[in-house]
N, C-alpha and C positions, 0 to 999 in steps of 0.2 A: 503493499499498500504505498501512493506517495506521501511525504513528506509536504503541504502544501504552503510550507514558509522557506522565507532566502534564509537562509544558512549566512549569518555574519558576523567575522572574529572581529575583535575591537582592536587585536594589531598581528600581525603575522606569525606564524606558530604557537599561539596562546590555545590551551586546551580548553575556552571555556568562549564559549559560540553564546551568542544572541539573534533571535527568533527573526525576523523585520517579515510582517507580510501585508502583503499588495492587493488593496481589493479593487478590480475594474468597473467603472457604472459604465453602460452603453445603455443610454435613452432611445426607447424608439418604440416608434407610430407604423402601424401597417411595412415594416420591411421583414416580412418573413423570407423571399427574394432574396436578401440579401446577408442574411443571416450565414446563412452558409461560407458566403465569402470570409468572414471578421470572428465566428467566436473556430472556427478549428485553429485559429494561425495567435490564437491570445497563448503565452505561455504557460507551458502545466505547472509551472509552479507557483501561479499566483496562488494567495487565500481564498479569495469566492472573486464573483464573477454576479453583479448583477444587472439584470435589465429593467430598467424601469417603463413599467407601457401606457403608453398614452392613450387608451383604450382600442386599442388595435381591431379593427372589422377583419384583419386574413386571419390568421393561423403564428403570429406571430409567436406567440408563447408557448402553442406548441412543439414549433419548429425550435427554438430555442433551448428545451430541455432535451431533447431529442438530439440536439449537437453538442450539449454540455447539463450533460443531468445534474449535478451539484448548483444548476445555476438558484440565482436565488429570485426570486419576479417581485419589483413593488411596484404598486399603482399609484401611477403620478397624481402629484395632487395638486391640480389649479392647471392651467393651459400654458404652452409655447415648452424650447428650451431651456431654457433657464427656473422652470420652476420642475422638469424636470430632472433636473443634473440638482438642484436644490432636495428633491425624494428622497434620490438614490447617494446623494451625500451623507444625509439624516440615518440612514437605514448601516451605511459602512464598518466593517469590525475592524478592520486593519490598520497598519500605523501610516501604512502610504495610499494615497488616493490614484488613480490615473483613471481623465479622463479617456473617452474612445466612441465615434462615431457608429452605428449602427451599417451605414448603407458604404461601406468598404472604402470612403472616401484617404480613412486616417488606417496607417501601416500596423496592426498587432506586432509585430516584430521589430518595431520601434521602442517597445515598452523596454527593452532591456534599460535603454541608451536613457531615458527620463530617470529611472529610477539608480541610472547608476550617478545623475547630476545629484538625486536627493542624498543618496548613501558618501558622496563629495563632499559634503558640508554646506547645498544649496536647502531651500525652504520650500521653494517654488521652482518648479521646474518649467520653463515655457515654452511651448513648439513652436519653431519660426521658419517659413516657407522660403526667406529672401537673405538664407547664410547661404556662403558656402559648402556644399553635399545636400543643400535641400532644393524645393522645387515644388510646382503647382500643375497640373494638367485643368484646374477646376474654375482656372479664374479670367474672365473678361479684360481686355485692357481697363475698362472704366469700370470694371470692381476690382482691378489692382490701382486704378490712380485714386477711387475712394479710400481705400484703405491706408496709401502711403499719406492722405493727406492724413487720416484719423493718426494715423503712427506720427506725423512731425507735431501735430493737435497736443495729442500725451507729453510728447517731450517737451514742452512748450509752458505745460500744463504743470506739469510732475515729476522735470526731469527725467536719470533714467534713459538709456541709448536703445531700448527696446527697434527693434528689424521690424517686426508685427505685430500689430495688436489685435485684429479682426480675424483669429485660428483657434478654434477651439479644445487642440491637444494638449491638454495641461496636463502636470501632476506632484503633485504634493501629499506635505504630509497632512496626516486627518489634524493633528489638533491645533494648524492653523485657520480651521474652517469658521470654526466659532468669530475671532478675529475679524474675517472678511466682511462679517455681518450681510450676505448676499440676499439681494432681495428683489431680482430681474429675474422677470418671466420670460422672456424673447433669448433673440439672439447675442441680445446687449449685454447680456451675462458674463460668455468670454473679456470685451472690456472691461464689467465692471472689475470683477476679479483684477485683472492686469492690472488692473488703475492702484485698487483697495492693498494687492500686493507692495505696489511703490509707496502709494502714503504709509501701509505701516514699516516701511525700513525693512520689511523682508529679503534675504539673497534669494536675488533673481537669476538665476542662469538660461539661456535660451538654450533651447535643442533645434538642432537642424533635424527639418523632416519633410518627408514628400508627399503631396495632396494629391491623393487621384483623382479620378473623373470617378461618382457618383456611379455605382455597378445595374442596377435596374431605378426603373421608376423616375421620378422627377421630384431635386430637392423644392425643401421648402423655403429658401430663402429668397426674399421678396428683395429687391435690390436698392428702391429707391425707399418704400417704409422703414426696412431694416436697417438701412442707412444714417436713414433720420436718428432713429431710438439712439443709434451709437452718437452721434454726434450730441444730441440730448443729453445721454451719459454723461458726456465729459464736462458741457458743461454743469451739468449736476453737482459733480463730483469734486472738479471746481471752485464754483462759490453758491453751494451747497446743499455738499456733502455732509452725508450724518458725521458725529465725531469718532475718528478711530484713537480704540485704545491702543496702549502702548503693543510694540515690539511682542508676541506672545513669546511665552518663557518655553525653551530649547523640549525639542519630543523625549523621551524619557528614552531611550534608548539610546547611546551611545552611538558619534559620528565616526564611523571605521575611517583609517586612512587608508582603504586600500584599493583601488583598479577595478573597475567593473569585470575586467575578466578574472581577479581572484574572484572575488564575490559573489557571480555568475560560476564559476565554477564551485564554492562551496558548497553550491545551490543544491 
């Protein structure tokens, strides 16, 4: 029987190990056709996979259970991607949370890179499509321009050196979730998370990621309405943002001084 934890040594050669549990949150609405391209590619050592079902009318839940028998199904509270993610985060029991799209656009094979960034000392590992080794097959020219405008606005308002603001492939220690005080309901949740990580003073590391096209079906992102929500979120965070608590205490597990390869070999 496989032990679904990541075994991490506090130092190389130590006889004592610390178990790091990784939770993967997958929001889904009528994604039965796409799940076979996603769930089987999640590393087997993850602690749990949580599928947040947004009242699907196809057999999304049945397909998910067939592909990953131990999957936990959580019913989404509220409407929109943000509401789905918040429902999933609340159900997580792992030490690390990874966000993964159900449409096949985010690569489960990149999960070790995100986890590795956290194990190396980051609080928040943020995916980017605009660094060396990254890319996207799913952005039109006008969407790239809009994302650039949002990214530059976030730099001007909040500092930091983000290269990509509106991308939903993130991973973070579970203990930072309460401090983020997330309340977004739609696609703007990604912007809210990234901005509040900066405002909290978290150690943020960008991880190169490749965004593929959606495998089946039509995406739910609406360029103009959702872009407007992102811009409103940026201005609200700057001028009407909620009071952010001090930087949260470190995770209760030691951060090892290990390379990603060493950490995963120990799994």
